[in-house]
N, CA, C, O and the ligand as a Tripos MOL2 file, in Angstrom:
@<TRIPOS>MOLECULE
protein
  293   291    74     0     0
PROTEIN
NO_CHARGES

@<TRIPOS>ATOM
      1 N         -91.4070  -30.3410  268.1960 N.3       1 MET1
      2 CA        -90.0610  -29.8060  268.3860 C.3       1 MET1
      3 C         -89.0880  -30.3410  267.3340 C.2       1 MET1
      4 O         -87.9910  -29.8060  267.1770 O.2       1 MET1
      5 N         -89.4800  -31.3830  266.6220 N.am      2 ALA2
      6 CA        -88.5690  -31.9890  265.6480 C.3       2 ALA2
      7 C         -88.4830  -31.1940  264.3550 C.2       2 ALA2
      8 O         -87.6160  -31.4530  263.5210 O.2       2 ALA2
      9 N         -89.3410  -30.2650  264.1900 N.am      3 LYS3
     10 CA        -89.3460  -29.4650  262.9650 C.3       3 LYS3
     11 C         -87.9870  -28.8110  262.7140 C.2       3 LYS3
     12 O         -87.4560  -28.8530  261.6050 O.2       3 LYS3
     13 N         -87.4680  -28.2380  263.7100 N.am      4 PHE4
     14 CA        -86.2160  -27.4910  263.5640 C.3       4 PHE4
     15 C         -85.0700  -28.4020  263.1450 C.2       4 PHE4
     16 O         -84.2590  -28.0270  262.2990 O.2       4 PHE4
     17 N         -84.9960  -29.5920  263.7260 N.am      5 ASN5
     18 CA        -83.9150  -30.5210  263.4160 C.3       5 ASN5
     19 C         -83.9750  -30.9960  261.9760 C.2       5 ASN5
     20 O         -82.9440  -31.2950  261.3740 O.2       5 ASN5
     21 N         -85.1430  -31.0640  261.4370 N.am      6 ALA6
     22 CA        -85.2790  -31.5420  260.0660 C.3       6 ALA6
     23 C         -84.6670  -30.5450  259.0850 C.2       6 ALA6
     24 O         -84.1540  -30.9280  258.0340 O.2       6 ALA6
     25 N         -84.7240  -29.3040  259.4300 N.am      7 VAL7
     26 CA        -84.2150  -28.2750  258.5330 C.3       7 VAL7
     27 C         -82.7000  -28.1550  258.6510 C.2       7 VAL7
     28 O         -81.9890  -27.9970  257.6580 O.2       7 VAL7
     29 N         -82.2390  -28.2310  259.8610 N.am      8 CYS8
     30 CA        -80.8200  -28.0110  260.1060 C.3       8 CYS8
     31 C         -80.1400  -29.2960  260.5450 C.2       8 CYS8
     32 O         -80.5950  -29.9460  261.4860 O.2       8 CYS8
     33 N         -79.0720  -29.6650  259.8840 N.am      9 GLN9
     34 CA        -78.3790  -30.9090  260.2180 C.3       9 GLN9
     35 C         -77.2820  -30.6870  261.2490 C.2       9 GLN9
     36 O         -76.4300  -31.5450  261.4770 O.2       9 GLN9
     37 N         -77.3260  -29.5780  261.8270 N.am     10 TYR10
     38 CA        -76.3830  -29.2440  262.8930 C.3      10 TYR10
     39 C         -76.2960  -30.3850  263.8970 C.2      10 TYR10
     40 O         -77.3120  -30.8180  264.4400 O.2      10 TYR10
     41 N         -75.1000  -30.8650  264.1390 N.am     11 ARG11
     42 CA        -74.9470  -32.0850  264.9240 C.3      11 ARG11
     43 C         -75.1030  -31.8660  266.4200 C.2      11 ARG11
     44 O         -75.5320  -32.7690  267.1380 O.2      11 ARG11
     45 N         -74.7690  -30.7090  266.8830 N.am     12 GLY12
     46 CA        -74.8570  -30.5070  268.3120 C.3      12 GLY12
     47 C         -74.2690  -29.1790  268.6850 C.2      12 GLY12
     48 O         -73.7490  -28.4470  267.8430 O.2      12 GLY12
     49 N         -74.3530  -28.8840  269.9180 N.am     13 PRO13
     50 CA        -73.8800  -27.5790  270.3690 C.3      13 PRO13
     51 C         -72.3580  -27.4750  270.2980 C.2      13 PRO13
     52 O         -71.6430  -28.3480  270.7900 O.2      13 PRO13
     53 N         -71.8850  -26.4270  269.6950 N.am     14 LEU14
     54 CA        -70.4550  -26.1500  269.6770 C.3      14 LEU14
     55 C         -70.2530  -24.7390  270.2080 C.2      14 LEU14
     56 O         -71.0250  -23.8340  269.8900 O.2      14 LEU14
     57 N         -69.2410  -24.5570  270.9950 N.am     15 PRO15
     58 CA        -68.9460  -23.1850  271.4230 C.3      15 PRO15
     59 C         -68.6670  -22.3180  270.2030 C.2      15 PRO15
     60 O         -68.0620  -22.7890  269.2400 O.2      15 PRO15
     61 N         -69.0850  -21.0910  270.2240 N.am     16 PRO16
     62 CA        -68.9480  -20.1930  269.0730 C.3      16 PRO16
     63 C         -67.5100  -20.0650  268.6070 C.2      16 PRO16
     64 O         -67.2540  -19.8460  267.4230 O.2      16 PRO16
     65 N         -66.5820  -20.1970  269.5230 N.am     17 ASN17
     66 CA        -65.1850  -19.9730  269.1610 C.3      17 ASN17
     67 C         -64.4640  -21.2370  268.7170 C.2      17 ASN17
     68 O         -63.2690  -21.1990  268.4220 O.2      17 ASN17
     69 N         -65.1690  -22.3400  268.6670 N.am     18 THR18
     70 CA        -64.5200  -23.5870  268.2850 C.3      18 THR18
     71 C         -64.0180  -23.5210  266.8530 C.2      18 THR18
     72 O         -64.7530  -23.1550  265.9350 O.2      18 THR18
     73 N         -62.7690  -23.8790  266.6810 N.am     19 LEU19
     74 CA        -62.2260  -23.9390  265.3250 C.3      19 LEU19
     75 C         -62.4770  -25.3220  264.7660 C.2      19 LEU19
     76 O         -62.0160  -26.3210  265.3180 O.2      19 LEU19
     77 N         -63.1930  -25.3720  263.6970 N.am     20 LEU20
     78 CA        -63.4610  -26.6650  263.0950 C.3      20 LEU20
     79 C         -62.2160  -27.1660  262.3900 C.2      20 LEU20
     80 O         -61.4880  -26.3800  261.7850 O.2      20 LEU20
     81 N         -61.9630  -28.4610  262.4610 N.am     21 PRO21
     82 CA        -60.8180  -29.0120  261.7450 C.3      21 PRO21
     83 C         -60.9860  -28.8410  260.2510 C.2      21 PRO21
     84 O         -62.1010  -28.8030  259.7300 O.2      21 PRO21
     85 N         -59.8610  -28.7400  259.5750 N.am     22 GLU22
     86 CA        -59.9520  -28.5700  258.1380 C.3      22 GLU22
     87 C         -60.5680  -29.8050  257.5010 C.2      22 GLU22
     88 O         -60.3810  -30.9250  257.9770 O.2      22 GLU22
     89 N         -61.2870  -29.5910  256.4440 N.am     23 PRO23
     90 CA        -61.9210  -30.7260  255.7680 C.3      23 PRO23
     91 C         -60.8850  -31.7550  255.3480 C.2      23 PRO23
     92 O         -59.8350  -31.4210  254.8010 O.2      23 PRO23
     93 N         -61.2010  -32.9910  255.6140 N.am     24 ARG24
     94 CA        -60.2580  -34.0680  255.3080 C.3      24 ARG24
     95 C         -59.9300  -34.1360  253.8270 C.2      24 ARG24
     96 O         -58.8130  -34.4800  253.4420 O.2      24 ARG24
     97 N         -60.8800  -33.8150  253.0270 N.am     25 MET25
     98 CA        -60.6710  -33.9660  251.5910 C.3      25 MET25
     99 C         -59.5030  -33.1160  251.1000 C.2      25 MET25
    100 O         -58.8260  -33.4580  250.1310 O.2      25 MET25
    101 N         -59.2870  -32.0140  251.7870 N.am     26 LYS26
    102 CA        -58.2060  -31.1370  251.3690 C.3      26 LYS26
    103 C         -56.8500  -31.6450  251.8260 C.2      26 LYS26
    104 O         -55.8200  -31.2230  251.3000 O.2      26 LYS26
    105 N         -56.8390  -32.5340  252.7870 N.am     27 MET27
    106 CA        -55.5970  -32.9360  253.4190 C.3      27 MET27
    107 C         -54.9720  -34.1750  252.7780 C.2      27 MET27
    108 O         -53.9250  -34.6420  253.2250 O.2      27 MET27
    109 N         -55.5920  -34.6930  251.7620 N.am     28 GLN28
    110 CA        -55.1110  -35.9570  251.2040 C.3      28 GLN28
    111 C         -53.7640  -35.8360  250.5130 C.2      28 GLN28
    112 O         -53.1190  -36.8420  250.2170 O.2      28 GLN28
    113 N         -53.3480  -34.6260  250.2610 N.am     29 LYS29
    114 CA        -52.1090  -34.4450  249.5150 C.3      29 LYS29
    115 C         -50.9200  -34.2470  250.4490 C.2      29 LYS29
    116 O         -49.9510  -33.5700  250.1020 O.2      29 LYS29
    117 N         -51.0030  -34.8340  251.6160 N.am     30 LYS30
    118 CA        -49.9980  -34.5600  252.6290 C.3      30 LYS30
    119 C         -48.6280  -35.1240  252.2740 C.2      30 LYS30
    120 O         -47.6270  -34.7040  252.8530 O.2      30 LYS30
    121 N         -48.5620  -36.0550  251.3470 N.am     31 SER31
    122 CA        -47.2800  -36.6820  251.0350 C.3      31 SER31
    123 C         -46.3200  -35.7200  250.3450 C.2      31 SER31
    124 O         -45.1600  -36.0600  250.1090 O.2      31 SER31
    125 N         -46.7840  -34.5580  250.0310 N.am     32 ASP32
    126 CA        -45.9170  -33.5660  249.4100 C.3      32 ASP32
    127 C         -44.8150  -33.0990  250.3490 C.2      32 ASP32
    128 O         -43.7150  -32.7600  249.9120 O.2      32 ASP32
    129 N         -45.1140  -33.0850  251.6210 N.am     33 LEU33
    130 CA        -44.1680  -32.5510  252.5760 C.3      33 LEU33
    131 C         -43.3210  -33.6690  253.1820 C.2      33 LEU33
    132 O         -43.8190  -34.7570  253.4730 O.2      33 LEU33
    133 N         -42.0400  -33.3830  253.3670 N.am     34 PRO34
    134 CA        -41.1780  -34.3780  253.9930 C.3      34 PRO34
    135 C         -41.5220  -34.5390  255.4640 C.2      34 PRO34
    136 O         -42.0180  -33.6120  256.1050 O.2      34 PRO34
    137 N         -41.2580  -35.7080  255.9820 N.am     35 THR35
    138 CA        -41.5040  -35.9450  257.4010 C.3      35 THR35
    139 C         -40.2490  -36.5000  258.0330 C.2      35 THR35
    140 O         -39.3480  -36.9880  257.3500 O.2      35 THR35
    141 N         -40.2070  -36.4190  259.3200 N.am     36 ARG36
    142 CA        -39.0480  -36.8800  260.0650 C.3      36 ARG36
    143 C         -39.5080  -37.3870  261.4280 C.2      36 ARG36
    144 O         -40.5790  -37.0250  261.9150 O.2      36 ARG36
    145 N         -38.6800  -38.2290  262.0300 N.am     37 ILE37
    146 CA        -39.0210  -38.7290  263.3620 C.3      37 ILE37
    147 C         -38.3130  -37.8760  264.4030 C.2      37 ILE37
    148 O         -37.1040  -37.6550  264.3300 O.2      37 ILE37
    149 N         -39.0580  -37.4200  265.3370 N.am     38 CYS38
    150 CA        -38.4890  -36.6280  266.4220 C.3      38 CYS38
    151 C         -37.5690  -37.5060  267.2650 C.2      38 CYS38
    152 O         -37.9670  -38.5800  267.7160 O.2      38 CYS38
    153 N         -36.3570  -37.0520  267.4720 N.am     39 VAL39
    154 CA        -35.4070  -37.8610  268.2230 C.3      39 VAL39
    155 C         -35.7260  -37.8590  269.7180 C.2      39 VAL39
    156 O         -35.1700  -38.6460  270.4840 O.2      39 VAL39
    157 N         -36.6070  -36.9840  270.1100 N.am     40 ARG40
    158 CA        -36.9430  -36.9000  271.5330 C.3      40 ARG40
    159 C         -38.1310  -37.7760  271.8850 C.2      40 ARG40
    160 O         -38.0480  -38.6310  272.7670 O.2      40 ARG40
    161 N         -39.2250  -37.5600  271.1950 N.am     41 CYS41
    162 CA        -40.4500  -38.2770  271.5610 C.3      41 CYS41
    163 C         -40.7560  -39.4230  270.5900 C.2      41 CYS41
    164 O         -41.6410  -40.2380  270.8470 O.2      41 CYS41
    165 N         -40.0280  -39.4790  269.4870 N.am     42 GLY42
    166 CA        -40.1980  -40.6120  268.5830 C.3      42 GLY42
    167 C         -41.3970  -40.4980  267.6630 C.2      42 GLY42
    168 O         -41.6980  -41.4320  266.9200 O.2      42 GLY42
    169 N         -42.0690  -39.3930  267.7010 N.am     43 LEU43
    170 CA        -43.2290  -39.2130  266.8430 C.3      43 LEU43
    171 C         -42.8380  -38.5330  265.5410 C.2      43 LEU43
    172 O         -41.9630  -37.6670  265.5240 O.2      43 LEU43
    173 N         -43.4790  -38.9210  264.4620 N.am     44 PRO44
    174 CA        -43.2040  -38.2720  263.1880 C.3      44 PRO44
    175 C         -43.7460  -36.8560  263.1490 C.2      44 PRO44
    176 O         -44.8080  -36.5670  263.7000 O.2      44 PRO44
    177 N         -43.0200  -35.9990  262.5070 N.am     45 PHE45
    178 CA        -43.5250  -34.6430  262.3150 C.3      45 PHE45
    179 C         -43.2600  -34.2180  260.8870 C.2      45 PHE45
    180 O         -42.4300  -34.7970  260.1850 O.2      45 PHE45
    181 N         -43.9750  -33.2100  260.4840 N.am     46 THR46
    182 CA        -43.9700  -32.8020  259.0810 C.3      46 THR46
    183 C         -43.2590  -31.4700  258.9040 C.2      46 THR46
    184 O         -43.2830  -30.5980  259.7720 O.2      46 THR46
    185 N         -42.6450  -31.3540  257.7800 N.am     47 TRP47
    186 CA        -41.9700  -30.1070  257.4040 C.3      47 TRP47
    187 C         -42.8790  -28.9120  257.6160 C.2      47 TRP47
    188 O         -44.0750  -28.9430  257.3280 O.2      47 TRP47
    189 N         -42.2760  -27.8770  258.1200 N.am     48 ARG48
    190 CA        -43.0510  -26.6450  258.2920 C.3      48 ARG48
    191 C         -42.3200  -25.4960  257.6510 C.2      48 ARG48
    192 O         -41.1010  -25.5080  257.4780 O.2      48 ARG48
    193 N         -43.0980  -24.5210  257.3140 N.am     49 LYS49
    194 CA        -42.5580  -23.3520  256.6230 C.3      49 LYS49
    195 C         -41.4110  -22.7150  257.4100 C.2      49 LYS49
    196 O         -40.4160  -22.2680  256.8400 O.2      49 LYS49
    197 N         -41.5740  -22.6860  258.6970 N.am     50 LYS50
    198 CA        -40.5630  -22.0180  259.5210 C.3      50 LYS50
    199 C         -39.2380  -22.7650  259.5160 C.2      50 LYS50
    200 O         -38.2100  -22.2290  259.9300 O.2      50 LYS50
    201 N         -39.2720  -24.0040  259.0460 N.am     51 TRP51
    202 CA        -38.0430  -24.8020  259.0310 C.3      51 TRP51
    203 C         -37.4130  -24.8530  257.6380 C.2      51 TRP51
    204 O         -36.4460  -25.5860  257.4350 O.2      51 TRP51
    205 N         -37.9180  -24.1190  256.7130 N.am     52 GLU52
    206 CA        -37.4870  -24.2970  255.3340 C.3      52 GLU52
    207 C         -35.9760  -24.0900  255.1630 C.2      52 GLU52
    208 O         -35.3630  -24.6780  254.2720 O.2      52 GLU52
    209 N         -35.3970  -23.2760  255.9960 N.am     53 ARG53
    210 CA        -33.9530  -23.0150  255.8780 C.3      53 ARG53
    211 C         -33.1100  -23.9340  256.7400 C.2      53 ARG53
    212 O         -31.9120  -24.0860  256.5030 O.2      53 ARG53
    213 N         -33.7160  -24.5390  257.7220 N.am     54 VAL54
    214 CA        -32.9430  -25.3330  258.6820 C.3      54 VAL54
    215 C         -33.4130  -26.7800  258.7610 C.2      54 VAL54
    216 O         -33.0880  -27.5020  259.7040 O.2      54 VAL54
    217 N         -34.1640  -27.1830  257.7800 N.am     55 TRP55
    218 CA        -34.7730  -28.5170  257.8400 C.3      55 TRP55
    219 C         -33.7320  -29.6100  258.0870 C.2      55 TRP55
    220 O         -33.9990  -30.5750  258.8020 O.2      55 TRP55
    221 N         -32.5720  -29.4580  257.5050 N.am     56 ASP56
    222 CA        -31.5370  -30.4680  257.7000 C.3      56 ASP56
    223 C         -31.1140  -30.5810  259.1550 C.2      56 ASP56
    224 O         -30.6310  -31.6240  259.5960 O.2      56 ASP56
    225 N         -31.2960  -29.5200  259.8770 N.am     57 GLU57
    226 CA        -30.8440  -29.5090  261.2730 C.3      57 GLU57
    227 C         -31.9640  -29.7980  262.2630 C.2      57 GLU57
    228 O         -31.7240  -30.0080  263.4520 O.2      57 GLU57
    229 N         -33.1750  -29.8050  261.7580 N.am     58 VAL58
    230 CA        -34.3070  -30.0050  262.6700 C.3      58 VAL58
    231 C         -34.3510  -31.4540  263.1330 C.2      58 VAL58
    232 O         -34.3800  -32.3770  262.3180 O.2      58 VAL58
    233 N         -34.3560  -31.6410  264.4200 N.am     59 LYS59
    234 CA        -34.3940  -32.9900  264.9830 C.3      59 LYS59
    235 C         -35.6020  -33.2210  265.8740 C.2      59 LYS59
    236 O         -35.9270  -34.3600  266.2100 O.2      59 LYS59
    237 N         -36.2560  -32.1510  266.2510 N.am     60 TYR60
    238 CA        -37.3480  -32.2860  267.2040 C.3      60 TYR60
    239 C         -38.6560  -31.7920  266.5970 C.2      60 TYR60
    240 O         -38.6780  -30.9070  265.7410 O.2      60 TYR60
    241 N         -39.7300  -32.3880  267.0630 N.am     61 CYS61
    242 CA        -41.0290  -32.0650  266.4930 C.3      61 CYS61
    243 C         -41.5260  -30.7120  266.9710 C.2      61 CYS61
    244 O         -42.3670  -30.0880  266.3240 O.2      61 CYS61
    245 N         -41.0150  -30.2720  268.0810 N.am     62 SER62
    246 CA        -41.5730  -29.0510  268.6560 C.3      62 SER62
    247 C         -40.5390  -28.3700  269.5330 C.2      62 SER62
    248 O         -39.5040  -28.9320  269.8900 O.2      62 SER62
    249 N         -40.8650  -27.1610  269.8520 N.am     63 GLU63
    250 CA        -39.9940  -26.4050  270.7480 C.3      63 GLU63
    251 C         -39.8750  -27.1110  272.0880 C.2      63 GLU63
    252 O         -38.8250  -27.0950  272.7310 O.2      63 GLU63
    253 N         -40.9530  -27.7160  272.4830 N.am     64 ARG64
    254 CA        -40.9770  -28.4080  273.7710 C.3      64 ARG64
    255 C         -39.9730  -29.5560  273.7680 C.2      64 ARG64
    256 O         -39.2260  -29.7370  274.7300 O.2      64 ARG64
    257 N         -39.9570  -30.3150  272.7090 N.am     65 CYS65
    258 CA        -39.0190  -31.4310  272.6370 C.3      65 CYS65
    259 C         -37.5960  -30.8960  272.5170 C.2      65 CYS65
    260 O         -36.6610  -31.4770  273.0660 O.2      65 CYS65
    261 N         -37.4410  -29.8160  271.8170 N.am     66 ARG66
    262 CA        -36.1090  -29.2670  271.6130 C.3      66 ARG66
    263 C         -35.5050  -28.7880  272.9400 C.2      66 ARG66
    264 O         -34.3010  -28.8930  273.1720 O.2      66 ARG66
    265 N         -36.3670  -28.2700  273.7820 N.am     67 ARG67
    266 CA        -35.8870  -27.7560  275.0590 C.3      67 ARG67
    267 C         -35.5990  -28.8570  276.0570 C.2      67 ARG67
    268 O         -34.7530  -28.7110  276.9390 O.2      67 ARG67
    269 N         -36.3090  -29.9550  275.9080 N.am     68 THR68
    270 CA        -36.1240  -31.0500  276.8450 C.3      68 THR68
    271 C         -34.7720  -31.7020  276.6320 C.2      68 THR68
    272 O         -34.4250  -32.0870  275.5150 O.2      68 THR68
    273 N         -34.0350  -31.8190  277.6760 N.am     69 ARG69
    274 CA        -32.7070  -32.3980  277.5640 C.3      69 ARG69
    275 C         -32.6510  -33.7420  278.2610 C.2      69 ARG69
    276 O         -33.3710  -33.9940  279.2270 O.2      69 ARG69
    277 N         -31.8010  -34.5800  277.7630 N.am     70 ASP70
    278 CA        -31.6060  -35.8510  278.4230 C.3      70 ASP70
    279 C         -31.0900  -35.6420  279.8310 C.2      70 ASP70
    280 O         -30.1660  -34.8600  280.0530 O.2      70 ASP70
    281 N         -31.6750  -36.3280  280.7620 N.am     71 GLY71
    282 CA        -31.1900  -36.2580  282.1300 C.3      71 GLY71
    283 C         -31.6580  -35.0290  282.8680 C.2      71 GLY71
    284 O         -31.3100  -34.8380  284.0330 O.2      71 GLY71
    285 N         -32.4380  -34.1940  282.2180 N.am     72 ALA72
    286 CA        -32.9220  -32.9950  282.8870 C.3      72 ALA72
    287 C         -33.9560  -33.3280  283.9360 C.2      72 ALA72
    288 O         -34.0880  -32.6310  284.9420 O.2      72 ALA72
    289 N         -34.6810  -34.3890  283.6950 N.am     73 ALA73
    290 CA        -35.7170  -34.7790  284.6430 C.3      73 ALA73
    291 C         -35.2250  -35.8180  285.5990 C.2      73 ALA73
    292 O         -35.9740  -36.2600  286.4700 O.2      73 ALA73
    293 ZN        -40.9900  -34.5860  269.7830 Zn       74 ZN74
@<TRIPOS>BOND
     1     1     2 1
     2     2     3 1
     3     3     4 2
     4     3     5 am
     5     5     6 1
     6     6     7 1
     7     7     8 2
     8     7     9 am
     9     9    10 1
    10    10    11 1
    11    11    12 2
    12    11    13 am
    13    13    14 1
    14    14    15 1
    15    15    16 2
    16    15    17 am
    17    17    18 1
    18    18    19 1
    19    19    20 2
    20    19    21 am
    21    21    22 1
    22    22    23 1
    23    23    24 2
    24    23    25 am
    25    25    26 1
    26    26    27 1
    27    27    28 2
    28    27    29 am
    29    29    30 1
    30    30    31 1
    31    31    32 2
    32    31    33 am
    33    33    34 1
    34    34    35 1
    35    35    36 2
    36    35    37 am
    37    37    38 1
    38    38    39 1
    39    39    40 2
    40    39    41 am
    41    41    42 1
    42    42    43 1
    43    43    44 2
    44    43    45 am
    45    45    46 1
    46    46    47 1
    47    47    48 2
    48    47    49 am
    49    49    50 1
    50    50    51 1
    51    51    52 2
    52    51    53 am
    53    53    54 1
    54    54    55 1
    55    55    56 2
    56    55    57 am
    57    57    58 1
    58    58    59 1
    59    59    60 2
    60    59    61 am
    61    61    62 1
    62    62    63 1
    63    63    64 2
    64    63    65 am
    65    65    66 1
    66    66    67 1
    67    67    68 2
    68    67    69 am
    69    69    70 1
    70    70    71 1
    71    71    72 2
    72    71    73 am
    73    73    74 1
    74    74    75 1
    75    75    76 2
    76    75    77 am
    77    77    78 1
    78    78    79 1
    79    79    80 2
    80    79    81 am
    81    81    82 1
    82    82    83 1
    83    83    84 2
    84    83    85 am
    85    85    86 1
    86    86    87 1
    87    87    88 2
    88    87    89 am
    89    89    90 1
    90    90    91 1
    91    91    92 2
    92    91    93 am
    93    93    94 1
    94    94    95 1
    95    95    96 2
    96    95    97 am
    97    97    98 1
    98    98    99 1
    99    99   100 2
   100    99   101 am
   101   101   102 1
   102   102   103 1
   103   103   104 2
   104   103   105 am
   105   105   106 1
   106   106   107 1
   107   107   108 2
   108   107   109 am
   109   109   110 1
   110   110   111 1
   111   111   112 2
   112   111   113 am
   113   113   114 1
   114   114   115 1
   115   115   116 2
   116   115   117 am
   117   117   118 1
   118   118   119 1
   119   119   120 2
   120   119   121 am
   121   121   122 1
   122   122   123 1
   123   123   124 2
   124   123   125 am
   125   125   126 1
   126   126   127 1
   127   127   128 2
   128   127   129 am
   129   129   130 1
   130   130   131 1
   131   131   132 2
   132   131   133 am
   133   133   134 1
   134   134   135 1
   135   135   136 2
   136   135   137 am
   137   137   138 1
   138   138   139 1
   139   139   140 2
   140   139   141 am
   141   141   142 1
   142   142   143 1
   143   143   144 2
   144   143   145 am
   145   145   146 1
   146   146   147 1
   147   147   148 2
   148   147   149 am
   149   149   150 1
   150   150   151 1
   151   151   152 2
   152   151   153 am
   153   153   154 1
   154   154   155 1
   155   155   156 2
   156   155   157 am
   157   157   158 1
   158   158   159 1
   159   159   160 2
   160   159   161 am
   161   161   162 1
   162   162   163 1
   163   163   164 2
   164   163   165 am
   165   165   166 1
   166   166   167 1
   167   167   168 2
   168   167   169 am
   169   169   170 1
   170   170   171 1
   171   171   172 2
   172   171   173 am
   173   173   174 1
   174   174   175 1
   175   175   176 2
   176   175   177 am
   177   177   178 1
   178   178   179 1
   179   179   180 2
   180   179   181 am
   181   181   182 1
   182   182   183 1
   183   183   184 2
   184   183   185 am
   185   185   186 1
   186   186   187 1
   187   187   188 2
   188   187   189 am
   189   189   190 1
   190   190   191 1
   191   191   192 2
   192   191   193 am
   193   193   194 1
   194   194   195 1
   195   195   196 2
   196   195   197 am
   197   197   198 1
   198   198   199 1
   199   199   200 2
   200   199   201 am
   201   201   202 1
   202   202   203 1
   203   203   204 2
   204   203   205 am
   205   205   206 1
   206   206   207 1
   207   207   208 2
   208   207   209 am
   209   209   210 1
   210   210   211 1
   211   211   212 2
   212   211   213 am
   213   213   214 1
   214   214   215 1
   215   215   216 2
   216   215   217 am
   217   217   218 1
   218   218   219 1
   219   219   220 2
   220   219   221 am
   221   221   222 1
   222   222   223 1
   223   223   224 2
   224   223   225 am
   225   225   226 1
   226   226   227 1
   227   227   228 2
   228   227   229 am
   229   229   230 1
   230   230   231 1
   231   231   232 2
   232   231   233 am
   233   233   234 1
   234   234   235 1
   235   235   236 2
   236   235   237 am
   237   237   238 1
   238   238   239 1
   239   239   240 2
   240   239   241 am
   241   241   242 1
   242   242   243 1
   243   243   244 2
   244   243   245 am
   245   245   246 1
   246   246   247 1
   247   247   248 2
   248   247   249 am
   249   249   250 1
   250   250   251 1
   251   251   252 2
   252   251   253 am
   253   253   254 1
   254   254   255 1
   255   255   256 2
   256   255   257 am
   257   257   258 1
   258   258   259 1
   259   259   260 2
   260   259   261 am
   261   261   262 1
   262   262   263 1
   263   263   264 2
   264   263   265 am
   265   265   266 1
   266   266   267 1
   267   267   268 2
   268   267   269 am
   269   269   270 1
   270   270   271 1
   271   271   272 2
   272   271   273 am
   273   273   274 1
   274   274   275 1
   275   275   276 2
   276   275   277 am
   277   277   278 1
   278   278   279 1
   279   279   280 2
   280   279   281 am
   281   281   282 1
   282   282   283 1
   283   283   284 2
   284   283   285 am
   285   285   286 1
   286   286   287 1
   287   287   288 2
   288   287   289 am
   289   289   290 1
   290   290   291 1
   291   291   292 2
@<TRIPOS>SUBSTRUCTURE
     1 MET1         2 RESIDUE 1 A MET
     2 ALA2         6 RESIDUE 1 A ALA
     3 LYS3        10 RESIDUE 1 A LYS
     4 PHE4        14 RESIDUE 1 A PHE
     5 ASN5        18 RESIDUE 1 A ASN
     6 ALA6        22 RESIDUE 1 A ALA
     7 VAL7        26 RESIDUE 1 A VAL
     8 CYS8        30 RESIDUE 1 A CYS
     9 GLN9        34 RESIDUE 1 A GLN
    10 TYR10       38 RESIDUE 1 A TYR
    11 ARG11       42 RESIDUE 1 A ARG
    12 GLY12       46 RESIDUE 1 A GLY
    13 PRO13       50 RESIDUE 1 A PRO
    14 LEU14       54 RESIDUE 1 A LEU
    15 PRO15       58 RESIDUE 1 A PRO
    16 PRO16       62 RESIDUE 1 A PRO
    17 ASN17       66 RESIDUE 1 A ASN
    18 THR18       70 RESIDUE 1 A THR
    19 LEU19       74 RESIDUE 1 A LEU
    20 LEU20       78 RESIDUE 1 A LEU
    21 PRO21       82 RESIDUE 1 A PRO
    22 GLU22       86 RESIDUE 1 A GLU
    23 PRO23       90 RESIDUE 1 A PRO
    24 ARG24       94 RESIDUE 1 A ARG
    25 MET25       98 RESIDUE 1 A MET
    26 LYS26      102 RESIDUE 1 A LYS
    27 MET27      106 RESIDUE 1 A MET
    28 GLN28      110 RESIDUE 1 A GLN
    29 LYS29      114 RESIDUE 1 A LYS
    30 LYS30      118 RESIDUE 1 A LYS
    31 SER31      122 RESIDUE 1 A SER
    32 ASP32      126 RESIDUE 1 A ASP
    33 LEU33      130 RESIDUE 1 A LEU
    34 PRO34      134 RESIDUE 1 A PRO
    35 THR35      138 RESIDUE 1 A THR
    36 ARG36      142 RESIDUE 1 A ARG
    37 ILE37      146 RESIDUE 1 A ILE
    38 CYS38      150 RESIDUE 1 A CYS
    39 VAL39      154 RESIDUE 1 A VAL
    40 ARG40      158 RESIDUE 1 A ARG
    41 CYS41      162 RESIDUE 1 A CYS
    42 GLY42      166 RESIDUE 1 A GLY
    43 LEU43      170 RESIDUE 1 A LEU
    44 PRO44      174 RESIDUE 1 A PRO
    45 PHE45      178 RESIDUE 1 A PHE
    46 THR46      182 RESIDUE 1 A THR
    47 TRP47      186 RESIDUE 1 A TRP
    48 ARG48      190 RESIDUE 1 A ARG
    49 LYS49      194 RESIDUE 1 A LYS
    50 LYS50      198 RESIDUE 1 A LYS
    51 TRP51      202 RESIDUE 1 A TRP
    52 GLU52      206 RESIDUE 1 A GLU
    53 ARG53      210 RESIDUE 1 A ARG
    54 VAL54      214 RESIDUE 1 A VAL
    55 TRP55      218 RESIDUE 1 A TRP
    56 ASP56      222 RESIDUE 1 A ASP
    57 GLU57      226 RESIDUE 1 A GLU
    58 VAL58      230 RESIDUE 1 A VAL
    59 LYS59      234 RESIDUE 1 A LYS
    60 TYR60      238 RESIDUE 1 A TYR
    61 CYS61      242 RESIDUE 1 A CYS
    62 SER62      246 RESIDUE 1 A SER
    63 GLU63      250 RESIDUE 1 A GLU
    64 ARG64      254 RESIDUE 1 A ARG
    65 CYS65      258 RESIDUE 1 A CYS
    66 ARG66      262 RESIDUE 1 A ARG
    67 ARG67      266 RESIDUE 1 A ARG
    68 THR68      270 RESIDUE 1 A THR
    69 ARG69      274 RESIDUE 1 A ARG
    70 ASP70      278 RESIDUE 1 A ASP
    71 GLY71      282 RESIDUE 1 A GLY
    72 ALA72      286 RESIDUE 1 A ALA
    73 ALA73      290 RESIDUE 1 A ALA
    74 ZN74       293 GROUP 0 **** ****
């Protein structure tokens, strides 16, 4: 039964629809994009195309953080 494994280095079963993460080698140039700290959750987030016109005003990493208000919970 080991014959098949020798030919294929497939690591294990993946669902057909699984999106593989982008190759790390391509991501090394991430310093090109500006980053900012989300004022809500405190996590850094990276510039996105959709923010190109409003980047100066962007304070939250996501729509979820933007919607969350202080004292709402
Ligand atoms: Zn956030």
